[in-house]
C-alpha positions in Angstrom: -21.9 -177.0 -12.4 -20.8 -180.4 -11.1 -20.2 -178.9 -7.6 -23.7 -177.4 -7.7 -25.3 -180.7 -8.5 -23.3 -182.5 -5.7 -24.3 -179.8 -3.2 -28.0 -180.0 -4.3 -28.0 -183.8 -4.1 -26.3 -183.7 -0.6 -28.9 -181.1 0.6 -31.8 -183.3 -0.6 -30.4 -186.4 1.1 -29.9 -184.5 4.3 -33.4 -183.0 4.1 -34.9 -186.4 3.6 -33.4 -187.7 6.8 -34.8 -184.8 8.8 -38.3 -185.0 7.5 -40.8 -186.7 9.8 -44.4 -187.4 9.4 -46.5 -184.6 10.9 -48.5 -187.0 12.9 -45.5 -188.7 14.6 -44.2 -185.3 15.7 -47.4 -183.8 17.1 -46.7 -181.1 19.6 -50.3 -180.9 20.6 -51.8 -182.0 23.9 -51.5 -185.5 25.2 -55.0 -186.6 26.1 -55.1 -189.6 28.6 -58.4 -191.2 29.5 -59.0 -193.5 32.5 -60.8 -196.7 31.9 -64.5 -196.9 32.9 -65.8 -199.5 35.3 -66.7 -202.0 32.6 -63.8 -201.2 30.2 -60.8 -203.4 29.5 -57.5 -201.9 28.4 -56.9 -202.2 24.7 -53.7 -202.6 22.7 -53.2 -201.4 19.1 -49.4 -201.5 19.0 -49.4 -204.4 16.4 -50.4 -201.7 13.8 -47.4 -199.4 14.5 -46.9 -196.8 11.8 -48.5 -193.9 10.0 -51.7 -194.3 8.1 -53.3 -191.7 5.9 -57.1 -192.1 5.6 -60.0 -190.1 4.0 -63.1 -189.2 5.9 -66.7 -190.0 4.8 -69.3 -188.1 6.8 -72.3 -190.1 8.0 -74.0 -187.5 10.1 -73.6 -183.7 10.7 -71.5 -182.5 13.5 -67.9 -182.9 14.6 -64.7 -181.4 13.4 -64.3 -183.4 10.2 -65.8 -182.9 6.7 -66.4 -185.3 3.9 -63.2 -185.8 1.8 -60.9 -184.6 4.6 -57.6 -186.4 4.9 -56.0 -187.3 8.3 -52.9 -189.0 9.4 -53.1 -191.6 12.2 -49.9 -192.6 13.8 -49.9 -195.6 16.1 -46.8 -195.6 18.4 -45.1 -198.4 20.2 -46.3 -196.8 23.4 -49.9 -197.7 22.5 -50.7 -194.1 21.6 -52.8 -192.8 18.7 -51.8 -189.5 17.2 -54.5 -187.9 15.1 -53.4 -185.1 12.7 -56.0 -183.3 10.5 -56.4 -179.8 9.3 -53.3 -178.3 10.9 -54.3 -179.7 14.3 -53.2 -182.8 16.2 -53.6 -184.7 19.4 -51.9 -187.6 21.1 -54.3 -190.0 22.7 -53.6 -192.6 25.4 -55.5 -195.2 27.4 -57.6 -197.0 24.8 -60.2 -199.5 25.8 -60.8 -202.8 24.0 -63.9 -203.2 21.8 -62.9 -206.5 20.2 -59.8 -208.5 19.4 -58.9 -206.1 16.6 -60.6 -202.9 17.7 -59.9 -200.3 20.4 -61.5 -196.9 21.2 -59.6 -193.8 22.1 -61.5 -191.0 23.8 -60.5 -187.5 22.9 -61.8 -184.8 25.3 -59.0 -182.5 24.5 -58.8 -181.5 20.8 -61.5 -183.0 18.5 -64.0 -183.9 21.4 -65.0 -187.3 20.0 -64.0 -190.9 20.2 -61.9 -192.8 17.6 -62.8 -196.4 17.2 -59.7 -197.9 15.6 -59.9 -201.1 13.6 -56.8 -203.0 12.5 -56.3 -206.0 10.2 -53.0 -207.6 11.1 -50.5 -204.8 11.2 -52.6 -202.4 9.2 -54.9 -199.8 10.5 -57.9 -200.1 8.2 -60.7 -198.0 9.6 -61.3 -195.3 12.1 -64.9 -194.6 13.1 -65.6 -191.2 14.6 -68.2 -191.2 17.4 -69.8 -188.3 19.2 -70.1 -188.1 23.0 -73.1 -190.4 23.1 -71.6 -193.0 20.8 -73.4 -192.1 17.6 -71.4 -192.4 14.4 -70.4 -189.1 12.8 -68.2 -190.6 10.0 -65.5 -193.0 9.0 -61.9 -192.6 8.0 -60.9 -195.3 5.5 
């Protein structure tokens, strides 16, 4: 019985080291956007880490529904990984909106833009915009 407990404990410890957040290990497409003529490169790396947020729909349309949960992973490479509903995408090339906001365009998986707001090292809000810049909803 003691051997079984030790084996079980060792297995749990080993498993905990191999578990990764689903967002940080996205095997989906890497979607890189070129900056537009009037856009300035943005940087969100100060908010590195994984953030789980809930969606509140504002308008109909898009791939997200009210109450949906998504993981947002900000990498040290200035990438945003979005993982929701068994899908994910890695986004590169954000443009600066303000000193604490950047926008990532996703023409690959969810076909929208993610306007990411941070407060210090925390990602606090992700606004989902359609192709013409109208707000579809907000992850908070």
